[in-house]
C-alpha positions as CSV (number, residue, x, y, z in Angstrom):
1,M,0.0,0.0,0.0
2,L,1.4,3.4,-1.0
3,E,1.7,6.4,1.3
4,N,-1.5,8.3,1.5
5,N,-1.3,12.1,1.8
6,L,-5.1,12.6,1.8
7,N,-6.0,14.1,5.2
8,F,-9.3,15.8,4.9
9,G,-11.1,14.3,8.0
10,P,-11.0,17.6,9.9
11,I,-12.5,19.5,6.9
12,L,-15.4,17.0,6.7
13,E,-16.4,17.8,10.2
14,K,-17.0,21.4,9.2
15,F,-19.9,20.4,7.0
16,N,-23.5,20.1,8.2
17,S,-24.8,16.6,7.6
18,F,-27.8,15.0,5.9
19,N,-29.1,11.4,6.0
20,L,-29.7,8.6,3.5
21,K,-33.4,9.2,3.3
22,E,-32.8,12.8,2.3
23,L,-30.4,11.6,-0.4
24,E,-32.8,9.0,-1.8
25,S,-35.6,11.7,-2.0
26,M,-33.5,13.6,-4.5
27,N,-33.8,10.8,-7.0
28,L,-30.6,11.5,-8.9
29,L,-30.1,8.1,-10.4
30,N,-30.9,9.8,-13.7
31,R,-28.8,12.9,-14.3
32,F,-26.1,14.7,-16.2
33,D,-22.5,14.1,-14.9
34,T,-19.5,16.3,-15.0
35,K,-16.1,14.8,-13.9
36,F,-12.9,16.2,-12.6
37,I,-9.5,14.8,-11.4
38,L,-7.9,16.6,-8.4
39,K,-4.6,16.2,-6.5
40,S,-4.7,16.0,-2.7
41,Q,-4.1,19.7,-2.0
42,E,-6.6,20.7,-4.6
43,L,-9.2,18.5,-2.9
44,N,-8.5,20.1,0.5
45,S,-8.9,23.5,-1.0
46,I,-12.2,22.7,-2.8
47,L,-13.7,21.1,0.3
48,E,-12.9,24.3,2.3
49,R,-14.6,26.3,-0.4
50,L,-17.7,24.1,-0.5
51,K,-18.4,23.7,3.3
52,E,-20.9,26.6,3.5
53,D,-22.9,25.7,0.4
54,Y,-23.1,21.9,0.7
55,Q,-24.0,19.3,3.3
56,I,-22.3,15.9,3.7
57,L,-23.9,12.4,3.8
58,E,-23.5,10.9,7.3
59,I,-24.6,7.3,8.3
60,N,-24.0,6.0,11.7
61,G,-21.3,8.6,12.3
62,I,-19.5,7.8,9.0
63,R,-18.8,10.4,6.4
64,N,-16.3,8.7,4.1
65,F,-17.7,5.4,2.9
66,R,-16.1,2.3,1.4
67,Y,-17.4,0.9,-2.0
68,Y,-16.7,-2.4,-3.7
69,N,-17.7,-3.0,-7.3
70,I,-17.4,-5.9,-9.8
71,Y,-17.7,-4.9,-13.4
72,F,-18.9,-7.3,-16.1
73,D,-18.2,-7.4,-19.8
74,T,-18.2,-9.9,-22.8
75,K,-15.2,-12.0,-23.7
76,D,-14.3,-9.5,-26.4
77,F,-14.9,-6.4,-24.1
78,M,-18.0,-5.1,-26.0
79,L,-19.0,-2.7,-23.2
80,Y,-15.5,-1.3,-22.9
81,T,-15.2,-1.0,-26.7
82,Q,-18.5,1.0,-26.9
83,H,-16.9,3.7,-24.8
84,H,-13.5,3.5,-26.4
85,N,-14.9,3.9,-29.8
86,G,-16.9,7.0,-28.8
87,K,-20.3,5.4,-29.0
88,T,-22.7,8.0,-27.5
89,H,-25.1,5.4,-26.2
90,R,-23.2,3.0,-24.0
91,S,-23.6,0.9,-20.8
92,K,-21.7,-0.5,-17.8
93,V,-22.8,-3.5,-15.8
94,R,-21.8,-4.1,-12.2
95,Y,-22.5,-5.3,-8.8
96,R,-22.0,-2.7,-6.1
97,H,-21.5,-3.4,-2.4
98,Y,-21.8,-0.4,0.0
99,L,-19.5,-1.9,2.6
100,D,-20.3,0.3,5.6
101,A,-24.1,0.1,5.1
102,D,-23.8,-3.6,4.0
103,K,-26.2,-3.1,1.1
104,C,-25.7,-4.7,-2.4
105,F,-27.2,-3.8,-5.7
106,F,-27.0,-5.0,-9.3
107,E,-26.7,-2.0,-11.5
108,I,-26.8,-1.1,-15.2
109,K,-25.6,2.4,-15.9
110,T,-26.4,3.8,-19.4
111,K,-25.2,7.0,-21.0
112,T,-27.6,8.1,-23.7
113,S,-26.9,10.0,-26.9
114,T,-27.7,13.2,-25.1
115,S,-25.1,12.6,-22.4
116,Y,-27.8,11.8,-19.9
117,T,-27.0,9.1,-17.4
118,V,-29.7,6.5,-16.6
119,K,-29.1,4.0,-13.8
120,N,-31.3,0.9,-13.4
121,R,-30.7,-1.2,-10.3
122,I,-32.2,-3.8,-8.0
123,R,-31.3,-4.7,-4.4
124,E,-29.5,-8.0,-4.0
125,A,-28.7,-10.1,-0.9
126,K,-25.0,-10.3,-2.0
127,I,-22.8,-9.5,-4.9
128,D,-21.9,-12.5,-7.1
129,K,-19.6,-13.4,-10.0
130,K,-22.6,-14.6,-11.9
131,I,-25.6,-12.7,-13.1
132,E,-28.7,-14.7,-12.2
133,N,-32.4,-14.5,-11.2
134,S,-33.7,-11.0,-10.9
135,A,-30.4,-9.5,-12.0
136,A,-30.5,-11.6,-15.2
137,E,-34.1,-10.4,-15.9
138,L,-33.0,-6.7,-15.5
139,L,-30.0,-7.3,-17.8
140,I,-32.2,-8.9,-20.5
141,D,-35.0,-6.3,-20.2
142,T,-32.6,-3.3,-20.2
143,L,-29.8,-4.3,-22.6
144,S,-31.1,-7.5,-24.4
145,I,-28.0,-9.2,-23.3
146,Q,-28.0,-12.8,-22.1
147,P,-26.3,-13.2,-18.7
148,D,-24.1,-16.0,-19.9
149,Q,-22.5,-13.5,-22.3
150,L,-21.0,-11.4,-19.4
151,F,-18.1,-12.3,-17.2
152,P,-16.3,-10.5,-14.2
153,K,-13.6,-8.3,-15.7
154,L,-12.6,-5.9,-13.0
155,V,-12.9,-5.2,-9.3
156,D,-12.5,-1.6,-8.1
157,T,-12.7,-0.3,-4.6
158,Y,-12.6,3.3,-3.2
159,N,-13.8,5.6,-0.5
160,R,-16.6,8.0,-1.4
161,I,-17.7,11.3,0.1
162,T,-21.2,12.5,-0.9
163,L,-22.3,16.2,-0.8
164,I,-25.6,17.8,-1.7
165,C,-26.1,21.5,-2.5
166,K,-28.2,23.5,0.0
167,K,-29.6,25.7,-2.8
168,Q,-30.3,23.5,-5.7
169,E,-30.7,19.9,-6.9
170,E,-27.1,18.8,-7.2
171,K,-25.0,16.0,-5.8
172,I,-21.2,15.7,-5.7
173,T,-19.3,12.5,-5.2
174,I,-15.6,12.5,-4.3
175,D,-13.8,9.2,-4.7
176,T,-10.3,8.5,-3.2
177,N,-8.0,5.6,-2.5
178,I,-9.0,4.1,-5.8
179,F,-7.8,0.5,-6.4
180,F,-8.3,-1.7,-9.5
181,Q,-7.7,-5.4,-9.6
182,N,-8.4,-8.4,-11.9
183,T,-6.7,-11.6,-12.9
184,I,-4.2,-9.7,-15.1
185,N,-2.9,-7.0,-12.7
186,S,-3.7,-4.5,-10.0
187,K,-3.2,-0.7,-9.8
188,E,-3.5,1.8,-7.0
189,I,-4.1,5.5,-7.5
190,P,-3.0,7.2,-4.3
191,N,-3.5,10.9,-3.4
192,I,-5.8,11.6,-6.3
193,A,-9.5,12.3,-6.2
194,F,-12.2,11.7,-8.8
195,I,-15.0,14.2,-8.5
196,E,-18.4,14.0,-10.2
197,I,-21.0,16.8,-10.2
198,K,-24.5,15.2,-10.8
199,Q,-27.4,17.4,-11.8
200,K,-30.9,17.0,-13.3
201,R,-29.9,19.7,-15.8
202,Y,-26.6,21.4,-16.4
203,N,-25.9,24.4,-14.2
204,Y,-22.4,25.7,-14.6
205,N,-22.9,28.4,-12.1
206,S,-23.4,26.2,-9.1
207,P,-21.1,26.8,-6.1
208,A,-19.0,23.8,-7.0
209,F,-18.6,24.7,-10.7
210,L,-17.6,28.3,-9.7
211,A,-15.1,27.1,-7.1
212,L,-13.5,24.6,-9.5
213,R,-13.3,27.3,-12.2
214,E,-11.7,29.8,-9.8
215,M,-9.0,27.1,-9.1
216,N,-8.6,26.6,-12.9
217,I,-9.5,23.0,-12.6
218,K,-11.0,21.8,-15.9
219,H,-13.5,19.0,-16.3
220,Q,-12.4,15.6,-17.9
221,N,-14.6,14.2,-20.6
222,K,-13.1,10.7,-20.8
223,V,-13.3,9.5,-17.2
224,S,-14.8,6.1,-16.6
225,K,-13.4,4.1,-13.6
226,Y,-14.2,0.8,-15.4
227,C,-12.5,1.8,-18.6
228,L,-9.5,3.4,-16.8
229,G,-9.1,0.3,-14.7
230,M,-9.1,-1.9,-17.8
231,V,-6.4,0.2,-19.3
232,L,-4.2,0.6,-16.2
233,T,-4.3,-3.1,-15.5
234,N,-3.1,-3.8,-19.0
235,T,-6.2,-5.8,-19.8
236,V,-7.1,-4.2,-23.1
237,N,-5.0,-3.4,-26.2
238,K,-7.0,-0.4,-27.5
239,Y,-6.7,2.6,-25.3
240,N,-6.1,5.8,-27.4
241,F,-9.5,7.2,-26.6
242,F,-8.5,7.4,-22.9
243,K,-4.9,8.6,-23.5
244,P,-5.7,12.3,-22.5
245,T,-7.1,11.1,-19.2
246,V,-4.2,8.9,-18.4
247,L,-1.7,11.6,-19.4
248,K,-3.6,13.9,-16.9
249,L,-3.3,11.2,-14.3
250,N,0.4,10.6,-15.1
251,K,1.1,14.3,-14.6
252,S,-0.8,14.5,-11.4
253,M,0.8,11.3,-10.1
254,R,4.3,12.6,-10.9
255,E,3.6,15.9,-9.1
256,E,1.9,14.2,-6.1
257,N,3.7,10.9,-5.7
258,G,6.9,11.1,-7.8
259,F,5.9,8.4,-10.3
260,Q,3.3,7.8,-13.0
261,L,0.8,5.1,-13.7
262,H,1.7,4.0,-17.2
263,E,5.1,4.4,-18.9
264,F,4.0,3.6,-22.5
265,F,1.5,6.5,-22.6
266,D,4.4,9.0,-22.6
267,N,6.5,7.2,-25.2
């Protein structure tokens, strides 16, 4: 495990909190997403700027939650290739385990041709390496894919902070301690945060957008943790579509940690 310079616990205590029921009432499973990649000091600065305008999710005294995901794809990586080839209508399939709440879901996340994110999910007793029963029905109904066509391709884990805006319908997720693993390789991304701003409709003048703009932090178009994980674990041969994102990660990793994630991207 690499050294972790992320120390934002004291900052999180400055936020007022909200509960899970309030989050669920927002119904932001379907939304527009805007993504950013931040270094540790940038994350500390942005949290300080947001503490008056946002509340933080707290469950049983916990404000930074652990996530465990298993992503599925076909043998020839059809779902990965959809994204890599720039297909505007594309999907990801996964099991998600909210470790601290001990809740599991089977989820299908689809990006439409209008860049709108639609998430279909069902509660499961546990996560599995096979897609069966009600999960199989959801897969067939949503994507017309048979469950025996999909196989586990990647596990990713991370910690997530969730914020909601006090003034408008907006959610922010902040993922840190990201770790990818499969049968090919594993890769850790220390001291880097992936941020997503999730809105029913785009509002680039929200407090979060304004704060990020003031810090000259630009959004990243080609950020998918599943696809990045597949590239960084050397699982796929096609990766040019994600080269700008990995170059950004390489630069941030060199500045933050003294090394980069992938040598061949800078050749």
